[in-house]
C-alpha positions in Angstrom: 55.8 87.3 12.1 54.9 84.9 15.0 53.2 86.6 17.9 53.8 84.1 20.6 56.3 86.5 22.3 53.3 88.5 23.4 51.8 85.6 25.4 53.0 86.9 28.8 51.0 90.1 28.2 47.8 88.1 27.9 48.4 85.7 30.7 47.5 88.2 33.4 44.1 89.2 34.8 43.4 92.9 34.9 44.9 96.0 33.5 48.4 96.2 32.0 50.7 99.3 32.0 52.2 99.9 28.5 55.1 102.4 28.2 57.0 103.5 25.1 59.9 105.9 25.7 62.7 107.5 23.7 65.8 106.3 25.6 68.4 107.5 23.1 71.7 108.5 24.7 73.1 110.6 21.8 72.2 113.9 23.6 73.6 116.0 26.4 72.7 114.6 29.8 70.6 111.7 28.6 70.0 110.3 32.1 68.1 113.5 33.0 66.2 113.5 29.7 65.1 109.9 30.2 64.1 110.5 33.8 61.9 113.4 32.8 60.3 111.3 30.1 59.6 108.5 32.6 58.3 111.0 35.2 55.6 112.2 32.7 54.7 108.6 31.8 54.6 107.6 35.5 52.3 110.4 36.4 49.9 109.5 33.5 49.8 105.9 34.6 49.2 106.8 38.2 46.3 109.1 37.1 44.8 106.1 35.2 45.0 103.9 38.3 48.3 102.0 38.1 49.4 100.7 41.5 52.7 101.6 43.1 54.3 98.1 42.7 53.6 98.1 39.0 55.1 101.6 38.6 58.1 100.5 40.6 58.6 97.5 38.3 58.5 99.8 35.3 60.8 102.4 36.9 63.5 99.7 37.6 63.5 98.8 33.9 63.6 102.3 32.4 67.1 103.1 31.1 68.3 99.6 31.5 69.4 99.8 27.8 72.1 102.4 28.6 74.8 100.2 26.9 73.0 100.8 23.5 74.5 103.6 21.5 72.6 105.8 19.0 68.8 106.5 18.6 66.5 103.9 20.0 63.8 103.4 22.6 62.1 101.0 25.1 58.8 99.3 25.2 57.9 98.2 28.7 54.8 96.3 30.0 53.9 95.5 33.6 51.0 94.4 35.7 50.4 93.4 39.3 53.8 94.6 40.3 55.7 92.5 37.7 57.5 93.4 34.6 56.0 91.3 31.9 58.0 92.3 28.8 60.9 94.7 28.1 62.0 95.3 24.5 64.7 97.6 23.2 63.2 99.4 20.1 65.3 99.8 17.0 64.0 103.3 16.6 62.7 105.9 19.1 58.9 105.8 19.3 57.1 108.5 17.3 56.1 109.9 20.7 56.4 108.8 24.3 53.2 107.1 25.4 51.9 105.5 28.6 48.6 103.7 29.0 47.1 101.6 31.8 44.3 99.6 30.3 42.5 96.3 30.1 44.7 95.2 27.2 48.4 96.1 26.5 49.2 98.6 23.8 51.2 96.4 21.5 50.8 97.7 18.0 53.7 100.2 18.2 55.9 97.3 19.3 55.0 94.8 16.6 55.3 97.5 13.9 58.9 98.2 15.0 59.9 94.5 15.0 58.6 93.8 11.5 59.7 92.4 9.0 61.6 90.1 11.4 64.0 88.7 8.8 66.7 86.2 10.0 70.1 86.9 8.5 73.8 86.2 8.9 76.5 88.8 8.6 80.0 87.7 7.5 82.9 90.2 7.6 86.1 89.2 5.8 89.2 91.3 6.2 92.9 90.8 5.5 95.2 92.1 8.2 98.9 92.5 7.6 101.3 91.7 10.3 103.8 94.6 11.0 107.4 94.4 12.1 108.7 95.4 15.4 108.9 99.1 14.4 105.2 99.1 13.6 105.9 100.3 10.1 107.3 97.7 7.7 104.8 94.9 6.9 106.0 91.4 7.0 105.2 89.1 4.1 102.8 87.1 6.1 99.2 88.3 6.6 96.0 86.9 8.0 92.4 86.4 6.9 90.0 87.4 9.7 86.4 86.4 9.5 83.6 87.6 11.9 80.2 86.1 11.9 77.1 87.5 13.6 73.5 86.3 13.2 70.3 88.2 14.0 66.7 89.1 13.1 66.1 92.3 11.4 65.5 94.9 12.8 65.2 93.7 16.4 68.9 92.7 16.6 70.0 96.2 15.6 69.9 97.1 19.3 70.1 93.5 20.7 73.0 92.1 18.8 73.9 88.4 19.0 77.4 87.3 20.0 80.1 87.2 17.3 82.3 84.3 16.2 85.7 85.2 14.9 88.4 83.3 13.0 91.9 84.3 12.0 94.0 82.1 9.6 97.2 82.8 7.8 96.4 83.8 4.3 98.6 81.0 3.0 96.2 78.5 4.7 93.0 80.2 3.7 92.2 77.8 0.9 92.2 74.9 3.2 91.1 76.6 6.4 88.0 78.2 4.9 86.1 74.9 5.2 86.0 75.3 9.0 84.6 78.8 8.7 82.0 77.9 6.1 80.9 74.9 8.3 80.3 77.4 11.2 78.4 79.7 8.8 76.2 76.8 7.6 75.4 75.8 11.2 74.5 79.5 12.0 72.2 79.6 9.0 70.5 76.3 10.1 70.1 77.6 13.7 68.3 80.9 12.8 67.0 80.1 9.4 68.9 83.0 7.8 67.3 84.1 4.6 70.1 86.5 3.7 73.9 86.1 4.1 75.5 89.5 3.9 79.2 89.2 3.1 81.4 92.3 3.6 84.7 92.3 1.8 87.4 94.9 1.3 87.4 96.7 -2.0 90.0 95.4 -4.4 90.5 92.2 -2.5 88.0 89.7 -3.9 90.0 86.5 -3.3 89.2 85.8 0.4 85.5 86.5 -0.2 85.5 84.2 -3.3 87.1 81.4 -1.4 84.5 81.6 1.3 81.4 81.9 -1.0 82.6 79.1 -3.2 82.9 76.8 -0.2 79.2 77.3 0.6 76.6 74.8 -0.7 74.8 76.1 -3.8 71.6 76.7 -1.8 73.4 79.1 0.5 75.4 80.7 -2.3 72.0 81.9 -3.7 71.3 83.8 -0.4 74.6 85.7 -0.5 74.6 89.5 -0.9 78.0 91.1 -1.1 78.8 94.6 0.1 82.3 96.3 0.0 84.1 99.0 1.8 87.5 100.4 2.4 87.8 100.2 6.2 86.7 97.1 8.2 83.3 97.8 9.8 83.0 98.4 13.5 79.7 98.1 15.4 78.8 100.9 17.8 78.2 99.7 21.4 75.1 97.6 21.7 74.4 97.6 18.0 74.8 95.1 15.2 77.5 94.8 12.6 76.7 96.3 9.2 73.6 98.1 10.5 73.3 100.5 7.6 73.9 97.9 5.0 71.3 95.7 6.5 68.9 98.6 6.6 69.5 99.2 2.9 68.9 95.6 2.0 66.0 94.6 4.4 63.9 97.7 5.2 60.5 97.6 3.5 61.0 94.0 2.4 58.9 91.0 3.3 60.7 87.9 4.7 60.3 84.6 2.9 57.5 83.4 5.2 55.6 86.7 5.0 56.0 86.7 1.2 54.4 83.3 1.0 51.5 84.3 3.2 51.1 87.6 1.3 51.0 85.8 -2.1 48.4 83.4 -0.8 46.4 86.4 0.5 46.5 88.0 -3.0 45.2 84.8 -4.5 42.4 84.6 -1.9 41.6 88.3 -2.3 41.1 87.8 -6.1 38.5 85.1 -5.4 36.9 86.3 -2.1 37.7 90.0 -1.7 34.8 90.8 0.5 35.7 88.2 3.1 39.4 89.2 3.0 39.8 92.9 3.5 38.6 95.8 5.6 37.6 96.0 9.3 34.2 94.3 9.1 35.6 91.3 7.2 38.6 90.9 9.5 36.5 91.2 12.6 34.1 88.5 11.3 37.0 86.2 10.6 38.6 86.7 14.0 35.3 85.9 15.7 35.5 82.5 14.1 39.2 81.9 14.8 39.5 81.7 11.0 42.5 84.0 10.5 45.8 82.4 9.6 47.6 85.7 9.1 46.6 89.3 9.9 47.9 91.8 7.4 48.3 95.4 8.3 49.8 98.3 6.4 52.9 99.9 7.8 50.9 103.0 8.5 47.6 101.3 9.5 45.9 104.2 11.2 44.1 101.8 13.5 44.8 103.4 16.8 41.9 105.8 16.5 39.3 103.2 15.6 37.3 101.5 18.3 35.8 98.0 18.6 33.8 96.1 21.2 35.1 93.2 23.2 34.3 90.7 25.9 36.4 88.4 28.1 37.6 86.1 25.4 40.0 87.1 22.5 37.3 86.1 19.9 34.8 88.3 21.6 35.3 91.2 19.2 32.7 93.1 17.2 31.9 96.4 15.5 29.0 97.1 17.9 27.9 96.4 21.4 24.6 94.9 20.1 26.4 92.3 18.1 28.4 91.0 21.0 25.3 90.9 23.2 23.5 89.0 20.5 26.2 86.4 20.8 25.5 86.0 24.5 28.6 87.8 25.7 27.7 88.9 29.2 30.2 91.7 29.8 31.3 94.0 27.0 33.4 97.1 26.7 34.9 99.3 24.1 38.6 99.5 23.3 41.2 100.5 20.8 40.9 98.5 17.6 44.6 97.8 17.2 44.9 96.3 20.7 41.9 94.1 20.2 42.9 92.9 16.7 46.4 91.9 17.8 45.1 90.1 20.9 42.6 88.1 18.8 45.3 87.3 16.3 47.9 86.3 18.9 45.5 84.2 21.0 44.2 82.3 17.9 47.7 81.5 16.7 47.5 83.8 13.7 50.7 85.4 12.3 51.2 89.1 11.5 52.4 90.4 8.1 53.2 94.1 7.9 52.6 95.1 4.2 54.3 98.2 2.9 51.6 100.7 1.8 53.4 101.1 -1.5 53.1 97.4 -2.2 49.4 97.1 -1.4 47.0 99.7 0.2 44.6 97.6 2.2 41.0 98.7 2.8 40.9 100.2 6.3 44.6 99.3 6.4 43.9 95.7 7.3 43.2 92.3 5.7 43.2 88.6 6.7 44.5 85.4 5.1 41.9 82.8 6.1 42.5 79.3 7.2 39.3 78.3 5.3 36.6 80.1 3.5 32.9 79.9 4.2 30.3 79.6 1.4 28.4 82.8 0.7 24.8 82.6 2.1 
């Protein structure tokens, strides 16, 4: 996963307020519940020194996701009276948190946005046309196709617009070409790795026509799911949300899989320079990391590291940084310092399911280059 979306958080001088709130609205009186959650967060930020303008900027954004149905949350970041980043979370945070600190608290955010897999949903239904009395179906019917792209899981609660087509069934063989052309363009636009095609049970023909019109390369990306009733997305949520979860949760995207496989090859040759906190910190100091790998339950929030003004000023001890000539050093949460160093040295992030590989200290690094052993 690219980390460039975090750049606004590192472009400011001074402390950043980071807030994670459960803003689900599937409860009685959700507005009151959200207001109470925000009040506790605001009080904590104020006690840590957050200024009124920054608190006001955050307060204006709290609950702005009210159009999103079902369980979810918000991640909000502000500094100097400005909202820097607002992200609707696919899931409520494990707990509400608020922190006013030198560096933003971003690990809970990036963990929720992984694995960041681009996809395209295609829903194909057949709709019969009824007579004037609303009962007797006419002979004619229509094939209705709905397309929606996205990136899993972020677009669960930030769905992209849909494209819809309706053609008489008798013209579907010829008309499908226009639909598949639109699907091909959508795949090119977002790099869809998976094309999820929903079809009605017992009606394989419309789906078959669509899939067979796709180029062979795209046909290999197709996964078919079936159902009896046409799917309907809840307000503010993506089509086929549960089917996407079944297919894409705990899966690495194509880019992440490539980086992970390269990491495994590197680890077999240079294990000591690839895995664990000490090795990763050394590599980040040199700007040597191409991809930072973390387990999906990294346990890094309780660890502490030392840092200076620059992202590569990161070390296990105060003495080490001072030996490098860093004039001003401070201690901070390891997860925040690691993500900043990775983001500001153009490293990518790969969240590795613990079941697939348990990393030492929950962390590893794919290196841009290796250095000879002394």
